C-alpha positions in Angstrom: -22.5 22.8 -6.2 -22.4 21.7 -2.5 -19.1 20.9 -1.1 -19.2 17.9 1.2 -16.6 16.6 3.7 -16.7 13.0 5.0 -15.9 12.1 8.6 -15.3 8.4 9.3 -15.7 8.1 13.1 -15.0 4.6 14.4 -15.6 3.8 18.0 -15.1 0.7 20.1 -18.7 -0.4 19.6 -19.8 1.2 16.3 -18.7 3.4 13.4 -20.3 5.8 11.0 -19.6 7.9 8.0 -21.1 11.4 8.2 -21.2 14.1 5.6 -20.8 17.7 6.6 -21.3 20.9 4.7 -21.7 24.6 5.4 -24.7 26.7 4.2 -25.0 30.3 5.2 -22.7 29.7 8.2 -24.7 26.7 9.4 -23.1 23.3 9.6 -25.3 20.5 8.3 -24.6 16.8 9.0 -26.0 13.8 7.3 -25.3 10.2 8.5 -24.7 8.1 5.4 -23.6 4.8 6.8 -23.5 3.2 10.3 -21.9 -0.1 11.2 -21.1 -2.3 14.2 -17.7 -2.7 15.7 -16.3 -4.8 18.5 -13.5 -7.1 19.6 -13.4 -10.7 18.4 -11.5 -13.5 20.0 -8.8 -14.7 17.6 -6.1 -17.1 18.5 -6.5 -16.4 22.2 -6.6 -12.6 21.8 -9.2 -9.9 21.6 -8.7 -8.4 18.1 -10.1 -5.8 15.7 -11.2 -6.8 12.3 -9.4 -4.2 10.2 -10.4 -5.7 6.9 -14.0 -5.5 7.9 -13.6 -1.9 9.1 -12.0 -0.7 5.9 -14.7 -2.5 3.9 -17.3 -0.5 5.9 -15.5 2.7 5.0 -15.7 1.8 1.3 -19.4 0.9 1.7 -20.1 4.3 3.2 -18.3 6.0 0.3 -20.2 4.0 -2.3 -23.4 5.1 -0.6 -22.2 8.7 -1.0 -21.8 8.1 -4.7 -25.2 6.4 -5.0 -27.0 9.5 -3.5 -25.0 12.0 -5.6 -23.2 13.5 -2.6 -19.5 12.7 -3.2 -17.2 14.3 -0.6 -14.3 16.5 -1.6 -12.3 15.4 1.4 -12.3 12.6 3.9 -10.7 11.9 7.3 -10.8 9.0 9.7 -10.7 9.0 13.5 -10.7 6.1 16.0 -10.1 5.3 19.6 -6.5 5.6 20.9 -3.5 3.4 21.7 -4.1 0.4 19.4 -1.8 -0.2 16.4 -0.8 -2.6 13.6 2.6 -3.8 12.4 3.4 -4.1 8.7 6.1 -6.1 7.0 8.2 -5.1 4.1 5.3 -5.9 1.7 2.9 -3.8 3.8 1.1 -7.0 5.0 -0.2 -7.2 8.6 2.1 -9.0 11.0 0.1 -10.8 13.6 -3.3 -9.5 14.6 -4.7 -6.0 15.4 -4.9 -6.8 19.1 -7.3 -4.5 21.1 -6.4 -2.6 24.3 -8.7 -4.6 26.5 -6.7 -7.8 25.8 -5.1 -9.6 28.7 -1.6 -9.7 27.1 -0.8 -6.3 28.7 -0.9 -7.7 32.2 2.3 -7.1 34.0 3.9 -5.2 31.1 4.0 -2.0 33.2 6.5 -3.6 35.5 8.6 -4.7 32.6 8.7 -1.1 31.4 9.5 0.2 34.9 12.6 -2.1 35.0 14.0 0.2 32.3 12.5 3.6 33.3 10.6 4.4 36.5 6.9 5.4 36.3 7.8 8.9 37.6 10.5 9.5 35.0 8.3 8.2 32.3 5.5 10.6 33.2 8.0 13.5 33.5 9.2 13.0 29.9 5.8 12.1 28.2 3.1 13.7 30.4 0.8 10.7 29.6 -1.1 9.0 32.4 -0.4 5.4 33.4 -2.9 3.1 31.7 -2.0 -0.6 31.3 -3.3 -0.5 27.7 -1.1 2.3 26.4 0.9 1.5 23.3 4.2 1.6 25.3 3.0 -1.4 27.3 1.4 -3.2 24.4 4.7 -3.0 22.5 6.4 -4.5 25.5 3.9 -7.4 25.4 4.8 -7.9 21.7 8.5 -7.8 22.5 8.2 -10.3 25.4 5.7 -12.7 23.8 6.2 -12.4 20.1 9.7 -10.8 19.5 9.8 -12.0 15.9 6.9 -9.7 15.1 8.9 -6.6 16.1 12.0 -8.0 14.4 10.1 -8.4 11.1 8.2 -5.1 11.3 8.9 -2.3 8.9 6.1 0.0 10.0 3.9 0.7 13.0 0.6 2.5 12.3 -2.0 3.5 14.8 -5.5 2.4 13.8 -6.6 5.6 12.0 -3.2 5.9 10.4 -3.7 2.4 9.0 -7.1 3.3 7.5 -5.5 6.4 6.0 -2.8 4.2 4.5 -5.3 1.8 3.0 -7.1 4.8 1.4 -4.0 6.5 0.0 -1.0 4.1 0.1 0.9 6.7 2.2 2.2 6.1 5.7 2.2 8.8 8.3 1.6 9.2 12.1 -1.0 11.8 12.9 0.0 13.8 16.0 -3.0 13.5 18.3 -3.3 9.7 18.0 0.5 9.3 18.3 0.4 11.0 21.7 -1.8 8.3 23.1 1.2 5.9 22.7 3.1 7.4 25.6 6.1 7.6 23.3 5.9 11.3 22.2 7.9 14.1 23.8 5.4 16.8 24.6 8.0 19.6 24.1 9.4 18.5 20.8 6.0 17.1 19.6 7.8 14.2 18.1 8.7 10.6 18.9 11.0 10.2 21.9 13.6 8.2 20.1 15.8 8.0 23.2 13.0 6.4 25.2 12.1 4.1 22.3 15.8 3.0 22.1 15.9 2.4 25.9 12.9 0.1 25.6 14.4 -1.8 22.8 11.7 -1.0 20.2 12.8 -0.6 16.6 13.0 3.1 15.8 12.6 2.7 12.1 9.0 1.5 12.4 7.8 4.8 13.7 6.5 7.1 10.9 6.9 10.9 10.5 4.5 12.9 12.6 1.9 14.9 10.7 -0.4 17.5 12.2 -4.2 17.7 11.8 -5.1 19.5 8.6 -2.2 17.8 6.6 -3.2 16.5 3.2 -2.1 12.9 2.3 -3.2 13.5 -1.2 -5.9 11.6 -3.1 -7.2 8.0 -3.0 -5.3 5.1 -4.3 -6.4 4.3 -7.9 -7.8 1.0 -6.8 -10.0 2.6 -4.2 -11.3 5.4 -6.4 -12.1 2.9 -9.1 -14.0 0.7 -6.6 -16.1 3.5 -5.1 -16.6 5.5 -8.4 -15.0 8.8 -7.5 -11.8 10.4 -6.1 -11.3 12.7 -3.1 -8.6 14.1 -1.0 -7.6 12.6 2.4 -7.0 15.2 5.1 -5.8 14.1 8.5 -8.3 15.2 11.2 -7.6 15.0 14.9 -7.3 11.2 14.4 -7.8 10.4 18.0 -11.6 10.6 18.5 -11.3 12.6 21.7 -9.1 15.2 19.9 -11.9 15.7 17.3 -14.6 15.7 20.0 -12.8 18.5 21.9 -12.7 20.6 18.8 -16.5 20.6 18.8 -16.8 22.1 22.3 -18.9 25.2 21.6 -16.8 27.6 23.5 -13.8 29.9 22.8 -13.3 30.6 26.5 -9.8 30.2 27.9 -9.4 26.9 29.9 -12.8 25.6 28.8 -13.8 22.6 31.0 -15.3 19.7 29.1 -16.3 16.1 29.2 -16.1 14.1 26.0 -18.8 11.6 26.9 -19.0 8.2 25.2 -17.6 4.8 25.9 -15.1 6.7 27.9 -15.6 10.0 29.8 -12.6 12.2 29.1 -12.8 15.2 31.5 -10.4 18.0 31.4 -9.4 21.4 29.9 -7.8 22.6 26.7 -4.3 23.9 27.6 -1.5 25.6 25.6 1.3 23.8 27.4 1.7 20.4 29.1 1.8 19.8 32.9 4.3 17.0 33.6 4.6 17.9 37.3 4.7 15.4 40.2 1.4 16.8 41.3 -0.2 16.1 38.0 1.3 12.6 37.9 0.0 11.9 41.4 -3.6 12.8 40.2 -3.1 10.6 37.1 -3.9 13.4 34.5 -2.7 13.1 31.0 -1.4 15.6 28.4 -2.7 14.3 25.1 -2.1 16.2 21.9 -4.8 18.4 20.3 -5.3 20.6 17.3 -2.7 23.2 16.5 -0.4 21.8 19.3 -3.0 22.5 22.0 -3.0 19.9 24.9 -5.9 18.0 26.1 -5.2 18.0 29.8 -7.7 15.4 31.1 -8.5 12.3 33.1 -9.8 9.1 31.6 -13.0 7.9 33.4 -14.6 4.5 32.6 -17.6 6.3 31.2 -20.7 4.9 29.5 -18.8 1.6 28.9 -20.4 0.4 32.1 -24.0 1.2 31.1 -23.4 -0.1 27.6 -22.4 -3.4 29.0 -25.4 -3.6 31.3 -27.7 -2.8 28.4 -26.0 -5.6 26.4 -26.4 -8.1 29.3 -30.1 -7.2 29.4 -30.2 -8.2 25.8 -30.9 -4.7 24.7 -34.4 -4.9 26.3 -34.2 -1.2 27.2 -32.9 1.8 25.3 -30.4 4.2 26.9 -33.3 6.7 27.3 -35.4 4.1 29.1 -32.5 3.2 31.4 -32.1 6.8 32.3 -35.8 7.1 33.1 -35.8 3.9 35.1 -32.8 5.0 37.1 -34.7 8.1 38.4 -37.2 5.8 40.0 -34.7 3.5 41.8 -33.8 4.1 45.4 -30.5 2.2 45.3 -27.9 4.7 46.5 -24.7 2.6 46.3 -21.6 4.1 44.7 -18.8 2.3 42.9 -15.4 3.6 41.8 -15.8 3.9 38.1 -12.1 3.9 37.5 -11.5 0.6 39.3 -9.8 -1.8 36.9 -12.4 -4.5 37.7 -14.8 -2.6 35.4 -12.3 -2.5 32.4 -13.3 -5.8 30.8 -15.4 -8.0 33.2 -17.2 -11.0 31.9 -20.3 -9.5 33.5 -20.6 -5.8 34.3 -23.6 -6.4 36.5 -21.7 -9.0 38.5 -18.7 -6.7 38.8 -20.9 -3.9 40.2 -22.6 -6.3 42.6 -19.3 -7.7 43.8 -17.9 -4.1 44.4 -21.1 -3.2 46.4 -20.8 -6.4 48.5 -17.1 -5.9 49.2 -17.7 -2.3 50.3 -20.7 -3.1 52.4 -23.3 -1.4 50.3 -26.7 -2.3 49.1 -26.5 -4.7 46.1 -28.5 -3.6 43.1 -31.3 -6.0 42.1 -33.1 -4.5 39.1 -32.0 -3.0 35.8 -33.1 0.4 37.3 -30.9 -0.2 40.3 -27.8 -0.9 38.2 -28.5 2.1 36.0 -28.9 4.4 39.0 -25.7 3.1 40.6 -23.7 3.6 37.5 -25.0 7.1 36.6 -24.7 8.4 40.2 -21.2 6.9 40.4 -20.2 8.7 37.2 -21.5 12.0 38.5 -19.6 11.6 41.8 -16.5 10.8 39.8 -16.9 14.0 37.7 -17.2 16.0 41.0 -14.0 14.5 42.3 -12.2 15.2 39.0 -13.4 18.8 39.0 -12.0 19.3 42.4 -8.6 17.9 41.2 -8.6 20.1 38.1 -9.5 23.2 40.0 -6.8 22.4 42.5 -4.0 21.9 40.0 -5.1 24.5 37.5 -5.8 27.2 40.1 -9.1 28.0 38.3 -12.7 28.1 39.4 -15.1 27.0 36.7 -18.7 27.9 36.2 -19.7 25.9 33.1 -19.0 22.3 32.2 -19.4 21.4 28.5 -20.5 17.8 27.8 -20.2 16.7 24.2 -20.6 13.4 22.5 -23.2 10.7 22.7 -23.4 10.9 26.5 -24.7 14.4 26.2 -28.1 12.9 25.4 -28.2 11.2 28.9 -30.5 13.8 30.6 -30.5 12.1 33.9 -26.7 11.9 34.0 -26.5 15.6 33.0 -28.9 16.5 35.9 -26.8 14.5 38.4 -23.6 16.1 37.1 -25.0 19.6 37.4 -26.1 18.8 41.0 -22.9 17.1 42.1 -20.5 19.7 40.5 -22.7 22.8 41.2 -21.8 23.9 37.7 -24.0 24.8 34.7 -23.9 21.9 32.3 -24.0 22.7 28.6 -24.9 19.4 26.8 -24.2 18.9 23.1 -23.5 18.5 20.3 -24.0 14.7 20.4 -22.0 14.1 17.2 -19.0 16.0 18.5 -16.3 13.7 17.1 -17.7 13.8 13.6 -18.1 17.6 13.8 -14.5 18.1 15.0 -13.2 15.8 12.3 -15.1 17.7 9.6 -14.1 21.1 11.1 -10.4 20.3 10.5 -11.2 19.4 6.9 -13.1 22.7 6.5 -10.3 24.7 8.1 -7.8 23.0 5.8 -9.9 24.1 2.8 -10.3 27.7 4.2 -14.1 27.4 4.7 -13.4 29.0 8.1 -10.7 31.4 8.8 -10.0 30.2 12.3 -10.9 27.6 14.9 -12.6 30.3 16.9 -14.9 31.1 13.9 -15.6 27.4 13.4 -16.4 26.8 17.1 -18.7 29.9 17.0 -20.8 28.2 14.3 -21.4 25.1 16.4 -23.7 26.8 18.9 -25.7 28.2 16.0 -25.9 24.8 14.2 -26.7 22.2 16.8 -29.0 21.7 19.7 -27.4 22.6 23.0 -29.3 21.9 26.3 -28.5 23.6 29.6 -28.8 22.0 33.0 -28.4 24.0 36.2 
């Protein structure tokens, strides 16, 4: 009988449930269910609909039952930093506010009244981003203090989904590190920092590492979907799972996890919390088996996703890539500028940036696509130079995984700008990494090195020089 593992991978714009199995050393994937996701305005805030998301997980599991492919294990991964608060009856307190919400404005300065930015980086190793959990909690403390006072538990988004599945509360390590409240040396909550900030220590759950079993489904869940299975924590931060699917066992492998965000960095065995690293705004997020994802967040395909949406999805991503090649608009924008984080119109934001910097303003869809793709490639080049400078390593290959690995034009530009060989694929890296942890937990692979070795044999990898 085939043994299936289910990866629930929920991103900022969509989610999917994918089944994985191993046959003769080859990993096979099958997408069972796909659903939309996005922020909704609710009581003046941009929020996630957690009830809807959990309902879609159950729908995916019911589809597994319907086709006779019930998974033995399941794990959920999502984007980072966002969380929910639960009361004494495990009921949501307030809303599941998203990281792009404006409530975070000015909360960095509130935190720095208590601890300086430099000291905060030295003790957490996490880059400054206004949407990090540490600042979101300050927003709750300042704007809705009663919510923190009444909270009995804080769960990051995938932790909450795992709780709804099992009834058990735990904080998975990789997603917890995105909070900027984890000590990279002890690998646990920095309770001294949490106390300094005035956050209630008792709401933070015990840290569990990827591969930990939370046990089986709640009775109510198994009865609803028609079967039972084991819940195993993957790298619950989607980037942690994606990095696991990089098809390389080389030391200091250079990668980009390319999706809504472009996460560019290396896999390291120890954190770098130095002043030099802080100055370059690199982050030390947790990875599988206590590895560190030493990387930089780049705005990524969020920009082109918004342009596509503004054009009412008239063009596919493939078509936008092809159109960009025929444009002659050579303007460049700073992809990491905060003006591109959540603009009302991405096209207007790009136009305004070009106007302000005295560059040619894009006019057509092809122009906007070319500006964004070229700007991303330039940003990758700059980030490469920073990584090589601080790591004292010269790289030859850049591994691009995730949905963005399908953007051939961007891969070509990246190879040209960085002068590296670009290895593109697999596209479903996050789901693969999620499933690999489940397989490792069940001894279907003896080591991560063996599992990664199977990726190159199982999935299409394209090379750009």
